[in-house]
C-alpha positions as a printed Julia matrix, in Angstrom:
221×3 Matrix{Float64}:
   0.0    0.0     0.0
   1.1    3.55   -0.7
   2.09   5.89    2.11
   3.3    9.45    2.57
   6.69   8.01    3.51
   6.81   6.1     0.22
   5.85   9.2    -1.74
   8.56  11.15    0.06
  11.17   8.55   -0.85
  10.08   8.45   -4.47
  10.15  12.25   -4.71
  13.64  12.55   -3.27
  15.07   9.92   -5.64
  13.44  11.33   -8.81
  15.64  12.33  -11.76
  12.95  12.5   -14.44
  13.53  16.06  -15.7
  17.09  16.63  -17.0
  16.84  20.44  -17.01
  15.72  20.53  -13.37
  18.27  17.95  -12.24
  21.08  19.95  -13.83
  19.9   23.24  -12.31
  19.26  22.03   -8.76
  22.68  20.35   -8.66
  24.48  23.34  -10.16
  22.94  25.64   -7.55
  24.07  23.2    -4.88
  27.63  23.31   -6.16
  27.98  27.02   -6.86
  25.95  28.17   -3.82
  25.13  31.68   -2.74
  27.92  33.47   -0.9
  25.9   33.74    2.3
  25.54  29.94    2.38
  28.92  28.91    1.0
  29.77  26.88    4.12
  26.51  24.94    4.04
  25.76  21.68    2.27
  22.82  22.12   -0.09
  20.03  19.54   -0.27
  20.03  19.88   -4.11
  17.4   17.18   -4.62
  13.63  17.13   -5.13
  11.73  18.38   -2.07
   8.88  16.3    -0.62
   5.7   17.61    0.97
   5.68  18.45    4.65
   3.18  18.72    7.49
   0.38  17.03    9.37
  -0.91  13.75    7.83
  -4.33  14.6     9.33
  -4.33  18.0     7.62
  -7.6   19.67    6.68
  -5.7   22.41    4.84
  -3.3   21.77    1.96
  -1.11  24.68    0.86
   0.0   24.37   -2.77
   2.95  26.49   -3.85
   4.9   26.55   -7.11
   8.31  24.87   -6.74
  11.28  24.93   -4.34
  13.36  28.1    -4.27
  16.96  27.67   -5.4
  18.51  28.9    -2.15
  15.52  28.11    0.07
  14.03  24.63   -0.04
  16.67  23.46   -2.55
  19.22  24.32    0.14
  17.38  23.16    3.27
  15.31  20.23    1.97
  11.96  21.45    3.31
   9.2   23.39    1.57
   9.35  27.18    2.06
  12.27  26.89    4.46
  15.29  29.15    4.58
  14.08  32.11    2.53
  11.9   35.2     2.94
   8.93  33.64    1.19
   8.92  31.0     3.91
   9.3   33.65    6.61
   6.17  35.36    5.3
   4.15  32.14    4.91
   5.0   30.48    8.23
   4.43  33.69   10.18
   0.91  33.75    8.73
   0.35  30.04    9.41
   1.46  30.61   12.99
  -0.98  33.51   13.43
  -3.76  31.3    12.05
  -2.92  28.41   14.38
  -1.52  26.04   11.77
   2.14  26.23   12.91
   3.77  26.08   16.34
   6.28  28.82   15.51
   6.49  31.76   13.08
   9.8   30.92   11.44
  11.28  28.14    9.34
  15.03  28.26    8.9
  16.19  24.64    8.72
  14.8   21.14    8.54
  15.59  20.57   12.24
  14.37  23.89   13.7
  11.42  22.37   15.58
   8.68  23.57   13.25
   5.5   21.48   13.49
   2.34  22.03   11.45
  -1.07  21.38   12.98
  -3.87  20.66   10.52
  -1.87  21.76    7.47
   0.23  20.13    4.76
   2.51  22.02    2.35
   3.27  20.78   -1.13
   3.91  21.96   -4.7
   3.16  20.77   -8.23
   6.9   20.8    -9.08
   9.44  19.37   -6.62
  12.75  20.64   -8.03
  14.02  24.21   -8.09
  13.55  25.52  -11.66
  15.72  28.12  -13.42
  14.25  31.61  -12.95
  11.5   30.04  -10.8
   9.73  29.02  -14.0
   9.03  25.31  -14.46
   7.6   24.21  -17.78
   4.17  22.68  -18.25
   5.89  19.42  -19.25
   7.85  19.42  -15.99
   4.67  20.08  -14.03
   2.91  17.21  -15.76
   5.85  14.86  -15.17
   5.68  15.69  -11.46
   1.89  15.38  -11.3
   1.76  11.75  -10.05
   3.5   12.78   -6.84
   0.81  15.36   -6.11
  -1.93  12.88   -7.0
  -0.55  10.23   -4.65
   0.03  12.76   -1.89
  -3.5   14.16   -1.98
  -4.98  10.67   -2.07
  -3.16  10.0     1.2
  -4.59  13.13    2.87
  -8.25  12.07    3.17
  -9.16  14.78    5.69
  -8.04  17.61    3.41
 -11.06  19.68    2.4
  -9.51  23.12    1.83
  -6.77  23.82   -0.71
  -4.9   27.13   -0.5
  -3.13  27.77   -3.8
  -0.32  30.32   -3.84
  -0.23  31.77   -7.32
  -1.7   30.94  -10.68
   0.69  28.09  -11.55
  -0.32  26.1    -8.49
  -3.98  26.9    -9.13
  -3.83  25.61  -12.69
  -2.06  22.41  -11.64
  -4.46  21.69   -8.79
  -7.56  22.53  -10.85
  -6.43  20.16  -13.56
  -5.86  17.4   -11.03
  -9.27  17.95   -9.43
 -10.99  18.03  -12.82
 -12.31  21.57  -12.31
 -14.03  22.69  -15.52
 -14.68  25.44  -16.27
 -11.95  26.96  -14.14
 -12.81  30.37  -12.67
 -10.13  33.01  -13.28
  -7.41  33.19  -10.66
  -7.32  36.14   -8.3
  -6.39  36.84   -4.71
  -9.25  35.9    -2.43
 -11.1   33.91   -5.09
 -13.0   31.0    -3.54
 -13.94  28.0    -5.65
 -16.37  25.48   -4.11
 -16.09  21.99   -5.57
 -18.96  19.59   -6.18
 -17.63  17.16   -3.57
 -17.74  19.74   -0.77
 -14.07  20.68   -0.88
 -12.95  24.25   -1.52
 -10.07  25.97   -3.32
  -8.9   29.3    -1.88
  -6.61  31.49   -3.98
  -3.84  33.81   -2.83
  -1.07  35.67   -4.54
   2.22  33.83   -4.12
   4.34  34.7    -1.1
   7.3   35.59   -3.33
   9.48  38.57   -2.41
   8.32  40.22   -5.63
   4.77  40.26   -4.23
   5.44  40.84   -0.54
   8.1   43.56   -0.96
   5.93  45.56   -3.35
   2.81  45.27   -1.2
   0.89  43.26   -3.77
   0.48  40.7    -0.99
   0.36  41.99    2.58
   0.2   40.03    5.86
  -3.37  41.21    6.31
  -4.36  39.85    2.89
  -2.93  36.41    3.6
  -4.38  36.42    7.12
  -7.85  36.99    5.66
  -7.54  33.97    3.38
  -6.3   31.78    6.23
  -9.12  33.03    8.43
 -11.53  31.86    5.75
  -9.75  28.49    5.68
 -10.29  28.17    9.42
 -13.97  29.02    8.98
 -14.4   26.36    6.33
 -12.61  23.81    8.5
 -14.66  24.71   11.57
 -11.53  25.57   13.55
């Protein structure tokens, strides 16, 4: 029988996309100056969180010097700082920061994943790479039976999740958009927590807090 542990192992050992393999490993060799003394993960990054999660957060792909360095989703970069601080305020995380895979972070009622598991050049995976990675997301979600709310961060994650869930027609993406599904589950949309969005004010803490508050309402928390 499949398990989250088996999915994790299969993700970490995947070498299916040559462009992504080459990039993640090159980043791990060259490194950023601030992290030159650290050993990079430089492999695909598995999902992370509570197996009994009601909320699934769907990002885009690992950041080159964030999750590709630390080995955990949204860990070790400012996007993660922004996201986990919000999850902490909403009661989904025991602490507001995520700096390393052994920093004590625990999620309560939430699981974090992405449609693409390797860091892509320029943070832009191809549709082919997303589709190659799709079975991991399918298996993962099938093993999270209590998940009824999906928070997608950005349009790429929304498109990938909507395709997996068979959502047709697909309402246009926008921050705060709520898409109820026929089976009682719900998709909530938010702008991505990228520095490009958070530094410019396109996405503020208050905006993300409002979406997570709605997630809590839907989950009855």
